C-alpha positions as CSV (number, residue, x, y, z in Angstrom):
1,M,171.7,63.8,164.7
2,P,169.1,64.5,161.9
3,D,169.5,67.6,159.8
4,L,167.2,70.6,160.3
5,Q,164.9,69.6,157.4
6,E,164.4,66.1,159.0
7,Q,163.7,67.7,162.4
8,Y,161.2,70.1,160.7
9,D,159.5,67.2,158.9
10,D,159.2,65.4,162.2
11,A,157.8,68.4,164.0
12,M,155.3,68.9,161.2
13,F,154.2,65.3,161.5
14,D,153.4,66.0,165.2
15,F,151.6,69.1,164.2
16,S,149.5,67.2,161.6
17,T,148.5,64.6,164.2
18,A,147.4,67.3,166.6
19,N,150.4,66.7,169.0
20,Y,150.9,70.4,169.4
21,D,153.0,70.2,172.5
22,G,155.4,67.8,170.8
23,A,155.5,70.0,167.7
24,I,156.2,73.2,169.8
25,E,159.1,71.5,171.5
26,K,160.6,70.4,168.2
27,F,160.1,73.8,166.5
28,K,161.8,75.4,169.5
29,A,164.7,73.0,169.2
30,I,165.1,73.9,165.5
31,L,165.0,77.6,166.3
32,G,167.6,77.0,169.0
33,E,170.0,75.7,166.3
34,D,169.0,78.2,163.6
35,P,167.1,81.2,164.8
36,Q,166.6,82.3,161.2
37,H,164.6,79.1,160.2
38,F,161.5,80.9,158.9
39,D,159.3,77.8,158.4
40,A,159.8,76.6,162.0
41,Q,159.1,80.1,163.3
42,L,155.9,80.4,161.3
43,S,154.8,76.9,162.3
44,L,155.5,77.6,165.9
45,G,153.0,80.4,165.9
46,M,150.4,78.2,164.2
47,A,151.0,75.4,166.8
48,Y,150.3,77.9,169.7
49,Y,147.2,79.1,167.8
50,R,145.9,75.6,167.5
51,K,146.4,75.1,171.3
52,G,144.3,78.2,171.9
53,D,147.3,80.3,173.2
54,Y,146.6,83.3,171.0
55,A,148.9,85.8,172.9
56,T,151.9,83.5,172.4
57,A,150.8,82.8,168.8
58,I,150.8,86.5,168.1
59,A,154.3,87.0,169.7
60,E,155.7,84.1,167.6
61,G,153.9,85.5,164.5
62,H,155.7,88.8,165.0
63,K,159.0,87.0,165.2
64,A,158.2,85.4,161.8
65,E,157.3,88.9,160.5
66,K,160.8,90.2,161.4
67,L,162.3,87.4,159.4
68,R,160.1,88.1,156.3
69,P,158.2,91.3,156.6
70,N,156.5,91.1,153.2
71,D,155.4,87.4,153.4
72,Q,151.7,86.9,152.7
73,L,151.4,83.9,154.9
74,V,152.9,85.8,157.9
75,H,150.3,88.5,157.6
76,T,147.5,86.0,157.0
77,N,148.4,84.1,160.2
78,L,148.7,87.3,162.2
79,S,145.3,88.4,161.0
80,L,143.8,85.1,162.1
81,F,145.6,85.2,165.5
82,Y,144.4,88.7,166.2
83,M,140.8,87.9,165.1
84,K,140.6,84.9,167.4
85,S,142.1,87.0,170.3
86,G,139.3,89.6,169.8
87,D,141.3,92.4,168.2
88,K,139.3,92.9,165.0
89,K,140.9,96.2,164.0
90,T,144.5,94.8,164.1
91,A,143.2,91.6,162.4
92,E,141.8,93.7,159.5
93,H,145.1,95.6,159.3
94,Y,147.1,92.3,158.9
95,G,144.5,91.0,156.5
96,L,145.0,94.0,154.3
97,Q,148.8,93.5,154.5
98,A,148.3,89.9,153.4
99,R,146.3,91.1,150.4
100,I,149.0,93.7,149.5
101,A,151.7,91.1,149.8
102,S,149.8,88.8,147.4
103,W,149.5,91.6,144.9
104,K,153.3,92.2,145.1
105,D,153.9,88.5,144.4
106,N,151.8,88.6,141.3
107,M,153.6,91.6,139.7
108,A,156.3,89.4,138.2
109,P,156.0,88.6,134.5
110,P,155.2,84.9,133.7
111,S,158.3,82.8,133.6
112,A,159.4,80.2,131.0
113,A,158.2,77.5,133.3
114,D,154.7,78.9,133.1
115,S,154.7,78.4,129.3
116,A,155.8,74.8,129.6
117,E,152.2,73.5,129.7
118,P,150.5,74.7,126.5
119,E,146.9,74.0,127.7
120,L,147.5,76.6,130.5
121,Q,148.6,79.3,128.2
122,M,146.5,82.4,127.5
123,A,144.5,82.4,124.3
124,K,146.2,84.1,121.4
125,P,144.5,85.7,118.4
126,K,144.1,83.3,115.4
127,Q,146.5,83.9,112.5
128,P,144.8,84.7,109.2
129,P,144.7,81.8,106.8
130,V,147.6,81.5,104.4
131,K,146.5,82.1,100.8
132,F,148.4,80.1,98.3
133,P,149.2,81.5,94.9
134,E,147.0,80.7,92.0
135,M,147.5,77.2,90.4
136,P,147.9,77.7,86.7
137,W,147.5,74.0,85.9
138,K,143.9,74.0,87.2
139,K,141.3,75.0,84.7
140,K,138.9,77.8,85.7
141,P,135.3,77.1,85.2
142,K,133.6,79.2,82.5
């Protein structure tokens, strides 16, 4: 039997080819084996959304929210699901939660991996030119 990642990849292939029923079935099988599989839970909600089943998409989105309450994508999806279902107020609430989550993600200082590409580094002030000592062997013009 394929491992969970292979099953997830297969389900995502179905999702990407608009076979939402097949994807839903496969996401549910993954969640049957591992109820904590966040990506499968998040994708399951999106598959129901794409089918137009907004109520089920919202329910699955809330399950993903329980797994990762501060994840930006969870809140973005819930905002989308609520907006499509006609609940603008709740959609705006989750949109704000998504924005707050994105700010929290950007609070970390840049890592060493960020500085690996010199063309992407922030500009630094130029160093003053180095002045060499006088050269006594050169004649000074009179």
